[in-house]
C-alpha positions in Angstrom: -51.0 -44.9 -35.5 -54.8 -45.8 -35.4 -56.5 -45.8 -38.8 -60.3 -45.7 -38.8 -62.0 -47.1 -41.8 -65.6 -46.9 -42.9 -67.1 -50.1 -43.8 -69.0 -50.9 -47.0 -71.9 -52.7 -45.3 -72.6 -51.0 -42.0 -75.7 -53.0 -40.8 -73.9 -53.6 -37.5 -73.9 -51.5 -34.5 -70.1 -52.0 -33.9 -67.2 -52.5 -36.3 -65.5 -55.7 -36.1 -62.3 -54.0 -37.5 -62.1 -52.2 -34.0 -63.0 -55.1 -31.8 -60.8 -55.4 -28.7 -61.8 -59.0 -27.9 -63.5 -62.0 -29.2 -67.1 -62.9 -29.1 -68.5 -64.3 -25.9 -69.3 -67.4 -27.7 -65.6 -68.1 -27.9 -63.6 -70.3 -25.3 -60.6 -68.9 -23.3 -58.6 -71.0 -25.7 -59.4 -68.9 -28.4 -56.6 -66.6 -29.5 -57.8 -63.1 -30.4 -56.3 -61.5 -33.4 -56.9 -57.8 -33.6 -57.8 -56.6 -37.1 -57.1 -53.0 -36.0 -53.6 -53.9 -35.0 -53.1 -55.6 -38.4 -54.3 -52.5 -40.3 -52.1 -50.2 -38.2 -49.0 -52.4 -38.8 -49.6 -52.6 -42.5 -50.0 -48.9 -42.6 -46.8 -48.4 -40.9 -45.3 -50.4 -43.8 -47.0 -48.7 -46.7 -50.2 -50.7 -47.1 -53.5 -48.9 -46.7 -57.1 -50.1 -47.0 -58.8 -49.8 -50.2 -62.1 -51.5 -49.3 -63.7 -53.1 -46.3 -66.5 -55.7 -46.5 -68.4 -56.8 -43.3 -70.7 -60.1 -43.3 -74.0 -59.9 -41.7 -73.9 -61.5 -38.1 -76.3 -64.5 -38.0 -76.5 -64.2 -34.2 -76.9 -61.1 -32.1 -74.1 -62.0 -29.7 -71.6 -62.0 -32.7 -72.6 -58.5 -33.9 -69.2 -56.7 -34.1 -67.2 -59.7 -34.2 -68.3 -61.2 -37.7 -66.3 -62.2 -40.6 -64.6 -59.1 -42.4 -62.6 -58.6 -45.5 -60.1 -55.8 -46.1 -58.3 -55.0 -49.3 -54.8 -53.3 -49.1 -52.9 -51.6 -51.6 -49.3 -49.8 -51.3 -49.1 -46.1 -51.1 -46.6 -46.3 -53.9 -49.4 -47.5 -56.4 -47.3 -50.4 -57.8 -48.8 -51.2 -61.2 -49.1 -54.2 -63.6 -49.1 -53.2 -67.2 -50.3 -49.9 -66.4 -53.9 -51.1 -65.8 -54.0 -53.1 -62.5 -52.3 -52.9 -59.1 -51.7 -55.9 -56.6 -53.4 -56.0 -53.3 -53.3 -58.0 -50.2 -56.7 -59.4 -49.1 -57.2 -60.1 -45.5 -60.0 -62.0 -44.0 -60.6 -62.3 -40.3 -63.2 -62.9 -37.7 -63.6 -62.8 -34.0 -66.5 -65.4 -33.7 -64.7 -68.5 -34.8 -66.4 -68.6 -38.4 -62.8 -68.4 -40.1 -59.2 -68.4 -39.5 -57.3 -65.0 -40.4 -56.1 -65.3 -44.1 -54.0 -63.3 -46.3 -54.1 -63.7 -50.1 -53.0 -61.9 -53.2 -55.4 -59.8 -55.3 -55.7 -57.4 -58.1 -57.6 -53.9 -58.5 -58.3 -53.3 -62.1 -58.1 -49.4 -62.5 -60.8 -49.2 -65.4 -63.6 -50.5 -63.5 -62.1 -50.8 -59.9 -63.0 -54.5 -59.9 -61.2 -56.5 -56.9 -60.0 -59.7 -58.4 -58.8 -62.5 -56.2 -56.0 -64.8 -57.3 -56.7 -68.6 -57.3 -55.0 -71.6 -56.0 -51.9 -71.1 -58.0 -51.0 -68.3 -55.5 -50.6 -69.2 -52.0 -53.2 -68.2 -49.3 -51.5 -67.9 -45.8 -53.8 -68.8 -43.0 -53.1 -68.0 -39.4 -55.4 -69.9 -36.9 -56.7 -68.4 -33.8 -54.2 -69.9 -31.5 -51.6 -67.2 -32.1 -51.9 -63.4 -31.4 -48.7 -62.3 -33.0 -49.6 -59.5 -35.6 -46.0 -59.6 -37.0 -46.8 -62.9 -38.4 -49.0 -61.0 -41.0 -46.2 -58.7 -41.8 -44.0 -61.8 -42.5 -46.9 -63.4 -44.7 -47.2 -60.0 -46.6 -43.4 -60.1 -47.4 -43.9 -63.7 -48.7 -46.8 -62.9 -50.7 -45.1 -59.7 -52.1 -42.7 -62.2 -53.9 -45.7 -63.3 -55.9 -46.1 -59.9 -57.7 -43.6 -60.7 -60.5 -45.6 -64.1 -61.2 -48.8 -62.2 -61.1 -47.7 -59.9 -63.6 -46.6 -62.6 -65.9 -49.9 -64.4 -65.5 -51.8 -61.1 -66.6 -49.5 -61.2 -69.6 -50.3 -64.7 -70.5 -54.1 -64.2 -70.1 -53.5 -61.3 -72.6 -51.8 -63.4 -75.0 -54.4 -66.2 -74.9 -57.0 -65.9 -77.6 -60.2 -67.7 -77.1 -62.1 -69.3 -80.1 -65.8 -68.5 -80.2 -66.6 -71.9 -79.1 -64.0 -71.7 -76.1 -65.5 -68.3 -75.0 -69.0 -69.5 -75.1 -67.9 -72.5 -72.8 -66.1 -70.3 -70.5 -69.3 -68.1 -70.2 -71.3 -71.3 -69.3 -68.6 -72.6 -66.8 -68.4 -69.0 -65.3 -72.2 -68.6 -64.9 -72.5 -72.0 -63.2 -70.3 -70.7 -60.4 -73.5 -68.8 -59.3 -76.5 -70.4 -60.9 -77.5 -74.0 -61.8 -77.6 -74.7 -65.5 -81.0 -75.8 -66.8 -81.6 -79.5 -67.7 -83.6 -81.3 -70.1 -86.5 -81.2 -67.8 -86.3 -77.5 -67.2 -89.1 -75.3 -67.9 -89.1 -72.6 -70.8 -88.8 -69.8 -68.2 -85.7 -71.2 -66.6 -84.1 -71.8 -70.0 -84.8 -68.3 -71.0 -83.6 -66.8 -67.8 -80.3 -68.8 -68.2 -79.9 -67.7 -71.7 -80.4 -64.1 -70.9 -77.8 -64.4 -68.1 -75.3 -65.8 -70.5 -76.1 -63.0 -73.1 -75.4 -60.3 -70.6 -72.5 -62.0 -68.9 -70.2 -61.2 -71.7 -71.2 -57.6 -72.3 -68.4 -54.9 -72.1 -69.1 -51.8 -70.1 -66.3 -50.1 -71.7 -64.7 -50.0 -75.1 -61.3 -51.0 -73.7 -62.8 -54.1 -72.2 -63.7 -55.5 -75.8 -61.7 -58.3 -77.2 -61.6 -62.1 -77.4 -58.4 -62.7 -75.5 -58.6 -64.4 -72.0 -57.8 -61.3 -69.9 -60.6 -59.2 -71.3 -63.1 -61.9 -71.2 -62.2 -62.7 -67.6 -62.5 -59.1 -66.7 -65.9 -58.7 -68.4 -67.3 -61.8 -66.9 -66.1 -61.0 -63.4 -67.6 -57.6 -63.4 -71.0 -58.8 -64.5 -71.0 -61.9 -62.4 -70.1 -60.2 -59.2 -71.6 -56.7 -59.7 -74.7 -57.8 -61.6 -76.2 -55.9 -64.4 -79.9 -54.4 -64.7 -82.0 -56.5 -67.1 -79.5 -59.5 -66.9 -81.1 -61.5 -64.1 -77.6 -61.6 -62.6 -77.9 -60.5 -58.8 -75.2 -58.3 -57.4 -73.0 -60.4 -55.0 -73.5 -58.5 -51.4 -72.1 -61.1 -49.1 -68.3 -60.8 -48.6 -67.7 -64.4 -48.4 -69.5 -65.2 -51.5 -67.7 -62.2 -53.2 -64.3 -63.7 -52.2 -65.2 -67.3 -53.1 -66.6 -66.5 -56.5 -63.8 -64.4 -57.4 -61.3 -67.0 -56.4 -63.2 -69.8 -58.3 -63.4 -67.6 -61.3 -59.6 -67.2 -61.4 -59.2 -70.9 -61.1 -61.5 -71.2 -63.9 -59.6 -68.8 -66.1 -56.3 -70.7 -65.3 -57.8 -73.9 -66.7 -58.6 -72.0 -70.0 -55.3 -70.6 -70.3 -53.6 -74.2 -70.0 -56.3 -76.4 -71.7 -57.9 -74.5 -74.5 
């Protein structure tokens, strides 16, 4: 079985998912891990790609070998609270810029947001010294055991009501994941831009996203912070690595507010 998947960012001449060897910049000791074989093995076990992101190659010799991220969902469409579905998030590269990694994520149905769980859930890293694709199936089995805990986390986020002060501080902390907060020496334009971003960061795009609990606040902020919003001064995240990093940091921040506020 050979699944061909279109990429979201197709500025490259070749698709790193279909690469059959590592970049010429790698030594003979570098273990090539075929993403296509992982995709096919996952498909045989019911996990199909939902989304692919491909990073831009900084060097011409790495085009077609650069870092890429694939989000997998199960054909059975397992749901959490009827509004989200667990995912596996695979990161791989063939140019030495990263190990192969498998994490747990969530797709929220209303907005198709792709969340990435934080450090409370394990990320399994497989370094390019092993080429056994079965290790990824073993990792998926291990991570699948986190789904009940993930459902419980969503429940706890929903139960956590934020005071106006806590919600405002959450917005500040979240915005700082991408932008520098103005200082006393900042000019009027910088302060105004920051306040505009704060205002739009908490704007709901759908009625069902309204509410003051941590789950709804998290989802509003995540969508605006990653996708951007016209007139907000918040730019859309286009780099796959930044997307993953911001999502993971935002989940970790949300965990802090669950426990400490």
